[in-house]
N, C-alpha and C positions, 0 to 999 in steps of 0.2 A: 836393484831387483825389486819387483813388486811384492807387496805383502801377500798377495794371492800366490805369487810364484814361490815365495819362501815357504808357504804352507804345503804346496805341492812337493817341494824338495824335501820335506820331512821324510818321505818314503826312503830316500837313500842317505839322509843325514841323521836319521833318528838314532841308530846304534852309536855312531861316533859322538853325537851330541849328548846322549844319555851318559856315556862313559865320562865325558868331560864334566858333565853337570854334577854327577854323583861325587867325583873327587873334588870338584870345584866347591860344592856346597860344604863339604867337610872342612876345606881350607877356610872358607868364608866365615864359618862359625867360630873359627879359632883366630881370625885375623882382627887386629885392632887397627882401624883406619878411620880417622875422624874428619868431619867437616871442620873447616875453620869457623870460629865464632865470628859472626858478622852482625852489625847493628841493623835490625829489621824494623821498618816503619809499616804500620798497618792502619787501616780505617782512617785515612786522612780526610779532612773536610775543612772548609773555609767558612768564615762568618764575618761579615762586616757589621760592626756595632756603630751605627750612625751617630748616636748621642755622644759617644766618646771619640768618634773618628778613629776607631781602632780596627785593624784587620787581624782577626783571630784565626790562628791555624791550630786545628785540633788533630790529635793523633794518638796512637798507641805505640809504645816502644818495647821491643823484645831484644834481649841480648843474653847470650849464654853466661850462666854464673851470676847473673844479677849485678854485674859490674857496671858503673856509670859510663856513659859515652858522651861525646861532644855533639851537640845538636845546634845547628845554625840555620838561618833562613836566607833564601835568595829570592829576588823578585824580578819579574819581567813585565814590561808594559807594551810589548810587541807580539803578544800571542805565544811567547815561549821561545822566540828566536834568539834572544839575548837576555842574560841574567846579570849583566854587569853594568847596566846603564843607571839603575837606581839601587841603592844598598840599604837594607833595613838596619838601622842603628839603634833607635829607641825601642828596644824590645824587652819585655818582662815576662815572667811566668816560667814555663818549662823550656828554658833556653840556656845554652851553654853546657855545663856539665849536668847531665840528667840521668837519674836512675831509671831503669826499665820499669814499665807499668802501663796501665791503661788510663784513659781520660786526661792525657796531657794537653796543655793549652799554652801556646806562645802568642802573646799580644804585642802586635807591632803598632805603635802610635804613628800611623802613616801621616796623619795631619801635622804632627810635629816635624817629621823629617821632610815631607814633600806636600805642603798644604795645597798645591795647585793641581795635583794629579787626580785624574778621574779614577776612582777606586774600581769601577767595573772593568777597567782595562788591565788590572793587575792579575798576574798569575804567580802563585807561590810555589817554591820548591824547598823541601826539607833536605838538608845535608846532614847525614849521620856518619860520624867518623870514630874509628878507634885507631890504634897504633898502626894497623896494617891495611885498613880499608877506608875509602871515602865513597859513600853511596848517595846518589841524588834521586830523591823521590818526588813524584807529582801525583795528583789525583786527576783523572780524566776519564770521561765516559763511564763513570760508575765503578771505577776500580783504581787501585794503587798501582803505579808504574814506576820502574826504576830505569835510570839512564845507563845504556851500554856505550862506553866511550868509543870514539872512532879509532881505527888502527888496523893493523894486520893481524891475522891469526892463521894457523895451519889447519886446513879443512881436509877431511877424508882420512884414510888410514891405509897403511901397507901391511900391517900385521895386527894381531890381537893378543892380549895377555893370556897366559895359562893355556895356550894351545887351542883356544876357541876358534871355530871356523870363521873365515872372513868371506865377504861377498865382493865380487869384482866391481860392483858399481861404486865402491868407495875409492877406486883408483883413478888417476894417480893422486897421492897426497900432494896438496898444492897450497900456496900462500894466497890468501884473499884479503883485500882491503875493504872495509866497510865504513861508511859514514856513521856517525853516532845516531842512536835511535832509542826510543823508550819501548819497554816491553812489560806486559802485565806480570806482576809478581806471582800470580796464580792462574790456573786454568779458569775459564769462564764458568761460573756456578749456575745452578738452577735458579737461584734468586735473581741473578743478573739477567739471565735469559728470559725469565718471566716478565721483567720490566720491559724488555724488548718486544715481547709478544703483545703485551697490553698496549704499548705505545703505537705499534704498527699493524696489529692484526695478523702478524705472521703466524702460520700454522704451527702447532706444537710438534716437536720432533718425536721420533720413535722412542718408546719407553717413558714418555712423559708421565703416564699414569701408573708406572710400575713403582711400587714402594721400595724396591731394592735400589733404585737409582734416582728418585726424584726429590729427595730432601734438599732443602735450601743450600746448605754449605757444600754439597757434593758437586762434582763437575757435571755440567750438562753433557749428555751422551745422545747418540742417535741422530746427530746433526750431519746433514750432507755438506759437501763443499760449498754449494750455493747458499745453504743456511748459514754457514760460517761467514761467508763473504757479506751476506745481508746484515748479520749481527754487527760485524766490524764496521760496516758503513754507517749503520745507525749510531754506533758509539763514537763515530769520528775517527776511526782507526782503520787498520787493514790487517790481513794475515801476514805473518813473517815469511820472508824468503827462507829457503833451506839454509843459506849461509848465515842469515841473522839468527835463525833458531840454533844452529850448531855452535856459533860463537857464544851465544847466551848460555847454552848448556855447559860448555866447557869452562866458563868462568874466566878468571884472570890468567889461567895457565892452559894454553891451547893444546899442549901435548897430552893432557889427561885423556884417559879412556872413558872416565865417568865424571860426573859433576863434582867429585871429591877426590882427594888423593888416595892412591892405592887401588885395590881391586873391588869388585862388586861386594857390597855389604847389605845383607837383608834387613838391617835395622834402619837403612837410609831411604827406603822408598817402598811404595805399595806395588810390589811385583812378585811377591812370594806365592807359590802355588799351594803352600801349606803355611800354617801359622808359625813363623819363626821370627826372631828379632823383634822389631817393633810393629810388625804387621799383624793386626788382629782382625782385618776385614776379609771377608770372603770375596767381595767384588770391589767396586771403587771405594775410595776413602774420602772423607771430607778434605777439601783442598787445604794445604798447609799443615797436614798432620805430621809431617816429617821435617827434618832440618833443611834449611835452604842451602844453596851453593854460595860461593863468595860474591856473587852479584845480588844476593838476597832473593833468589828465585826458587820457588817451591815446585816439587813434582815434575821436574824436567825429565826425569826418568821414571817410568811406571805410571800407575793410575789409569790414564787414558792416552791413546795416540792423539796427536795434535795435527790438524790440517796445516799445510804450508801453501804459499801462493804459487809455487812452481809447478809446471808440468813435469812429469817424470820421464827422464831418458836414462837408460842404463849407462851410456857412455858420455854423459854430459860433462863430466870432469875433464875429459880429454880436450875439450875446446872451451871450457868455462872462462868467461872474462875474469881478469884479475881484480876488478873493482866492482863492488855491488852487483854480483851476478844474479840473474833471474832466468831460469830455464824457459825457453819459448815453447810454443805448441809444436812448431816444426823445427827439427834439427836433422841436418844431413839427409834431407828429403824424406824423413820419417816423422809422421804425425803422432804425437803422444795421445794416448787414450786415457791415461790416469793422472792423478794429482799426487803430490808427495805428502807423506805423513812422517812424523818423527816422534821419538820418545818411548816407544814400547807401551805396554799396558800392565794391568794388575794380574794378568795371567801368564806373563812371560818369564817367570822365575826359573823355569827349567831350561830356558834357552838364553844363557847369559850374553851370548853374542848379540842378541836383539836389543840389549839394554845399554849399549855404548853410545856415546855422544855422536859418533860418526855413522851409526847404522841408519840406512835409508830404507824407507818403505813407500809403497804407493797403493792406491786403490782407485776404483772408478769414482768419479765425483758424485754420482748419485747414491753411493753407498751410505747406509745408515745402520749402525749397530751399537751394541752396548759398551764398546771400548774405544769409540772415536769421539773426541771433543775438540776444543780449540783454545787458543791463547792469542791475544791481539798485540800488535805493535803500533807505534806511532812515529812517523818521521818528524824531525824538527822542521819548523816552518822555514 
């Protein structure tokens, strides 16, 4: 169902939804449901120190409770297609058991391990592990990305928790296989989008001059679908498919309704219509202001809607391919007019059903408003 259509449906869903929402909010404020603690890598960068023939990987490490985690390095010499051809062995600095903090540096003596390798061909990956998670991070196109592993997951939904209304475009619930891919750990920020505009001359999006939305660490808003595609292309990436977005949102447990265990919790994201939980923002929040899911991804629910690559068809799931699906422009002799959006926004707290991982939205691709942004993905070579 389209985002526009869902707004129209408020006329006959309003009473039912408000009843659910009032009781639901009371339960939420009394419910204890936590994100899993995951090791999060931020602000990755690389530096080759020629005098020492050292490849330096810089990063910040965040982890709940300040407990140390295991940090290792992986290297690729074929553009990221394989990370097991060469193995960093002579590594010093913030490597191995590492305490959380900023300004971490792991120095790999690449000249000692592989004296004949051209350093400009090397791509680095940080592996951050605890007892329950192993996350692989790269930096690409101006942002930190994390690897979503290949495999099956359950897409769509046949019911919702706590009696919330469900929309028929999520049916049938079905199993989808996806190849592995990288996804940005945060929504694209104004600072990142500014670099894109300066490099390409691309026009500024709506609200670019609005001080409510245009601070550097906040998600860029007012981007059309074509703007989003142009940004992704410039960064060497692309928009996620609906399936890629939903798998990333659900994390390691595809049966979840939300990116965390349990029910909707207003301290876990920027979607409250009033200031409750950890939400202190009237509109959008700086990216990464709330805890990540167990793939290390921030703001998958709330803050801003995120454009996806697919055309929107209400009944696409009835004929969706079982492997790497992408909805076409024409389906069953019906041409799609809209593109898909996922994730809900900072104004959807009174409509909990809008904030599930499976909830589908759509809008016309030329649409630009203050609650639509983007996040990029990258296929492996």
